[in-house]
N, C-alpha and C positions, 0 to 999 in steps of 0.2 A: 721209711715213712712215705706212703703214697698220697697223692692228692691232685686236685685240679683247681684252676681259676675259672669261674663262670663270667665271661665277658660278653659284650654286645657292641654293635656298631654305634648305638646311641641310647640315651635314656628312653624309657618307655617301650623297650623291646620285650620286656617280660622277665628280666634277670631275677628279680626277687621271687616271683612266683615259681619260676623254673628251679631256682635254688632251693626254695622250701619244699617243693615236690620231690626233688632229688634227695634232699636230706631225709625226708620221711621214708622214701623208698630204700635208701641205703641203710637207714636205721632198722627197717624191717628185715633186711637181708643180713644183718649182723656185721656191717662194714665199720661200725663204730665211728660215725662221722664226727668231725670237729669243725664247726662252722666259724667263718670269719667274714668281716665286711671291710672292703677297701674304702679308704677315705674317712672323712669326719662324720659320716652319717650315723644317726642314732636309731632311726625308725626301722630300717631294714634288719638291724641286729635284734630289735625287739621281736620281730617276726620269728627269727631263728630261736630266740629264747622262749618266748611265750607260747607260740603255736606248737613248737616241736619239743619243748622241754630240754633243749640242748644249749649249753652255755656258748656264747658267741663273744668274739673279740674284734677289735679294729686293727687293721694294717694300714699304715699311713706313712708314705715316704717323704712327706713334708714335715710332719711332726717328729718322726723317728729317724735315727741313723740306721743304715742298712744292717749293721751288726745287731742292733736291738731287735729288729724284726726277725732276723734269722734266729736269734736266741729265743725269742718268743715262740716261734714255730718249733724249734728244737725241743722245747719243753713238753710238746705234745708227744706222748709215749709212742713207741714204735708200732703199736697196734691201732693207732687212730688214722682215719682217712680224712685229710684236710679238704674242705670245700669252701673256697674263698669267693665271695661274691664281689665282682668288680664295681667300679664307680663310673657313672656317665658312659661315654663311648670309650672303646678300647684304648685309643691313643690320646684322649682328652686330658690335658693337664693344666698347669698354671697359666693364667692369662689367655686361655683359649688357643695358644699357638705353641705351647711347650708340652713335652711329655713328662715333665717333672710333676710328680704326684699322681700320675696316671695309672690305670690298671696295667698297662703295658710295662711301665717301669717297675711296678711291684712284682709282676710275674718274672721279670728279668732278675731282680734282686733275690727272689726266693726260688728261682728256677722251677717254677710251677708250669706244667703244660696247661694250655688254655682251650676251653670249649667255647666257641663263639656262638652265642644265641642270636639267630637272625629272624627278625619278624618278617614272615613271608606273606602277610595279608596283602592281597591285591597284586601279587607278582608271581612269576614263574621262571622263565629263562633269565630274566634280569637278576635273579638271585645269584646265578653263576658269576655274573659280572661283579656284583657286590662282593662276593666271597673272594674272587680273584684279586680285587683291589686291596682287601685287607691282608691277604697272603703275601702280596708283592710290595706293599708300601714300606719304604724305609724312612723312618723319622730322621731329623737332623738335630744337631746340638745347637747351642747358642751361637756358635761361629758359622753355622750353616753347613757344617760337614755331616755327611751321612754317618749314622750310628751303626756300625757293623756288628750285629749280634743276631742271635736266633730270633725268628719271629714268634715262636712258641705256640702258635695256633696249631693244636694237635687234632682238633675235631670240630665238626659243625653240628649244631642242633637247631632245627627249624621250629619256630613257634607260630601258631595260628596258620598252619598250612593244611590244605585239603588232603585227606588221605589218598584220594584218587590220583593226585598229581605228585605226591611225595616220592613214590618209587622211581618215577622217571627223572625227577630232579636229582635225587640221590645218585642214581646211576651215572647221570651226565657229569655231575661235579666230581665224583670219585674217578671217573675215566679221564676227564680233561684236566682237573686240577690236582689230582693225586692226594687228596685229603679225605680221611674217613668222615662220613656222615653218620653220627652215632644214633640218630633217631629224630623224633618230632613230637610235638604236642599240637593237636588240632585245636580249633577254636572251641572253647568250652563255655557254654551258657551259664553254668553254675558258679563260675568264678566271678564274685562280686566284691572286688576290692576297690574302694573309692580313694579319692585324694582330696587334698585341700591345700592351704597356702604354704605349708611346710613339707608337702610330699604326701605319702600314704597316710591314711588314718591309722590310729593305733589298733593293735590286734584285738583288744577287748571291746572295741567299738563295732566290730563286724560280727553280725549274728551268724553263728554256725561256721566260723572260719576253720575250726579244727576239722569239721566234717568236709569242708571244701578241700582241705589239704589231703585228707585221706582219699577222697575221690580223685584228686590230681595224681597222687602216688599210684592209685589203681590204674589210671590211664598210662602213666609213664612206665609202669611195669610191663605193659604190652607194647609200647612204642619206642622204648630206649634200650639199646643193646649194652648191657652192663659188662659183657665180656670185652667189648671193644673199649669201653670207658676204662676198664681195669688195665688193659694193655697200654693205652695212652698215658695213664696216670703213673705208670711205674709199678702197678700192682701185679703185672705179669700173669693175670688170670687167677690170682690167688687171693685177691682182696676180700672176696666174699667169705673166705674161710678164716679171716683174721681172728675173729673171736665169736663164733656163732653161739647164740643163746645167752650170751653174757648180758647182764643188766648194766647199761652204761648211760643212764640218764644223768643230767647235771644234778649234783647233790646240793641240798640247801646249805646256805652259809650258816655258821654257828657262832654265837657269841661265846665268850670265855666262861660264862657261868649261866645257870638257869635264871638267876636274878637279873642278869643283864642281857637276857636273850633278845636277839633281833626279832623284829616283827614278822619277818618272812612274808611281807605283804607286797604284792605286785599288782598295781591297779585295782586294789580293793579286794583281791581274792587271796586266800591263804594257799600255801603250797610251796612250790620250788622257788627259792629266791633267785633273782636275776643273775647273780654272780657267785662264783665259788670263792670263798675266802680262805684259801689254803696256803697263802704266802707266809714266809717266816716273819714273825713280828719282832720288833725291837722290845725286848723284855725289860730293858733298863729304863725306858720312858714310855709310859702308856697313858692314854687319855680316851675318854668316851666322846665320840663324835656323832651327833644326831644327823641323819641323812633323810631329808624329806622324800618320801616315795609313795606315790599314788598316781591317779590319772592325770593330775595337774602337774606333777613334777616327776619325770621318769627318764630324763636324758642324762646319762652318766657314762663316761668312758671307763671301762673296766680298769684300764691302766692307771687312771687317776685314783681309783679306790685302792688299788694295789699299792700305789706309791704312798698313800696316806697310811695304810696298814704297816708298810715297812717303816714309816716314821713313828709308829706306836699307836695308831688309832684302832680303837675297838668300835666298829660301825654299829650303830643302833638306829634301825629304821623307824620312822614314825610318819603319820599321815596328817598333813595340815587340813585335809578335807574331813577326816573322821575323828581324830583324837581331840580331846578337850584342851590339852596343853602339851608343850614339849615335856619330855621326861625331866625330872628335877635334878638328875645327877649328871647332866651333860656338861662337858668342858668346851664344846664348840658346836657349830651348826653349819650344815652345807645344804643350800637350796639349789638344786640343779635346774636345768631347763625343762620345758614341757609346754603345756597348754593352759596356763592359769586363766587366760582370757575366756576359755570355754567354761570355766567353773567359777567365774568371778563372784556370782551370787552366793554360791555355797561357801566359798572362802570368806566372803564378807560376813556370812552368818556365823562363822566360827569366831565369835568375839573373844572368848577366853583364850583360844589358840593365838589369835593376833596379839592379844595383850601379853601373853607369855613370851612371845618372840620379841616384842618391843621392850619388855622388862629385862630380858636377857641381854639385849643390845645395850640398854641403859646401864647395866651392871658391868659392861666391858667385855662380854663374852665374844670371842673371835667368831665371826660369821662370814661365810662366803656365799655370794648369790650370783648365779649365771643366767642371763637372758630371762627366761620365765621366772626364775628365782629372784632376780633383780626386780622384776615387775611386782612381785608379791611384797617386797620390802618397801615399796613406795607408799605414799599417802593414799592415793586412789588409782584405780585401774578401770579403764573402759573395757567392758565385757564385749563378747562377740555380738551381743544384742544391742550394742551402742550406748548402754547406760553406764554411768560411773558408779563404782563401788569402793567402799573404804577397804584398805589393805592394812598391813602391819604398821605403817607409818614410821619405819626405822630411818628412812631417807626421805627428804622432801621431794615432791614432784608428783606428776600425774602420768601414768602410762596410757597411751592412746594408740589407736590404729592409724598408721601413716598412709599416705596416698599410694606408695609403692615400696617395693623392697629396695632400700637405699644402700646399706652397707652389707656386703656379703662376701664370703670366701675366706681364704687363709689370710692370716695377719701375724705379724711379730710385734709384740707390745714391749715398750720400755717405759720406766717411770720418769715423771718430770721432776722428781725429788725423792726423798726418803719416805717410803710408804711402810705400813705395818708389816707387810710380808715380802717386800721386794725392794732392793736397794739400787741406787744409781749405778749404772754400768751393767746391771743384770737385764736379761731379756727372757720373755716367755712366749711361746707360740700359742696361737689360738685360732678360732674360726667364728665368723658371724654369719647368721642367716635368720632374718626376722623381718616381720612387717610392722610390729608394734614399735613405738618410739617413746621418748620421755620428755616432758617439759621441765627443764631445769636450766639454770644459768651455766654458761660455758666455764665459769670459774670453778664449778663443782668437779670438773674432770681432772684426773691426776695422772693419766698415762696417755701415751701416743701410740696409735696402731698404724702400722705401715704395711701396705700390700707388697708381696714379694716380687711382683712384676708391675711396672708402670709408675712406681714411685708415689702413688696416692697415699695420703695419710689423713687421720682424723683423731680428735681427742676422744677419750673414753675412760671408763672405770672411775668409780667414786669411792671415797673412803670417809668414814666418820667413826671415831673411836676404834673399836676392833672390827668394824664392818668394812668389807671390801666387796663391791658389787658392780656389775655392768652387763652389757649385752654380750661381750665375747664369751664363748666357751673356751676355757683354757685347757691346755694339755700340760699337766703338772710335771711329767717326767722330763719335759724340755727345759725345766729350770729347777733342779733339785733344791736349790737354796730357798725357793718359794715354799715348797712343801715343808722343809725343815723349820723355817721361821714360823709358819702357821702352826706347826705342831708344838714348837716351843711356847708360843703364846697361849695355846690351849692348855698346856701343862701348867704354866704359870697361873692362868686363871683358875684352873681346878684346885691348885694348892691354896690360892687366895680364898676360895669358897669353902675350903675344908673337905673337898672331895677325895675319896680314897681311890688310888689307882689300882 
């Protein structure tokens, strides 16, 4: 299996667009690319998924054990070409001073060669100094000892560089630093990808994005040397012949019967579902889990959904923005993160949907809400326009925009007592990144979140009946007992309601 990691000296260097353009180009050439995103980011993976029609997954050395990541990659068939987009700067990890969780660490674990994307805007000879620093820097461990291992930077790709100066810079770097420069992307006026408080805007919010990616791939076909890329990646010049002409788009997820068919809805448009649901299900215990999926709720780790399926879940997508009510045969609900604040008015207008969610909670249905999903479960939510709107009212409190991003980054959560889905002594890993906050009493919080570096902690997560919700995005495989207990409660609820499995 061949593949590369796309890294950069810092965020904002153009990793996501370069990755998307490369995926589109490799797709055209029959390389059968398999995209991944390093770290806990959701949005970059949505670009891989939605813009290119290729399923994407996360690689995360804080959430996952090394063997789990290796196993995940090994499940990619021999004729796939892995393209993993890095996170932040190449060496940037926990606490800003560690390589733990960094692109560098993941490249070491998976033994993936790295293409370093260097933003060349406003520089020329200084680019050589920057590349030299990344080639020669040796990180240190927690005891201050140098970590002796391969650097793994196998090639350089310049972004936003003048074609007139590129040839001279390429020749200089290859002669002096002995690292191949595989190509460049000039500054392109047609690339119009905006950002906001949580990063890039979502793919469906950008007019003509697919056309932009096609044009970017057209450009890269002329300016990126795929033969050199193939040699760096382990393809040995043969990657382009892996499976020419084969149709290898991500396949839609399928429910187990037409009657229970998933909505295959992704941000309001029918078509390819965001995740392939091909994992082996637990046939002894099955339940129907409603998954909120539209523009307002679209942040899901594929590993989480896979873990739920292994526990017996049949995933049924529905849209709080468009559907009248939740499906009446569900045994549980999952509200992922997203941007409900941008659609607060529309969500408030879905009175029957809000009522059906509140009724389900009142009947004891197991419900999980993460970040944006948690905001929807509150009584009111301040929209992006500054107005307050009624929400589902499952949990008391008001969601509002805070003055700044307060709690963010990796965390490990532990319960303060026995909770519906997690017991004392158990821990689950997660991630927070949000600007919205909630007005509620401190006594409402049932778990403690701790940062992996620095010792900072805070209270979080709320429970009421079968509802468990809060701002953290949880990584379910880090606590198998959590998933199993949630599945058990869903099955018990379904039997109580007389649902057939």
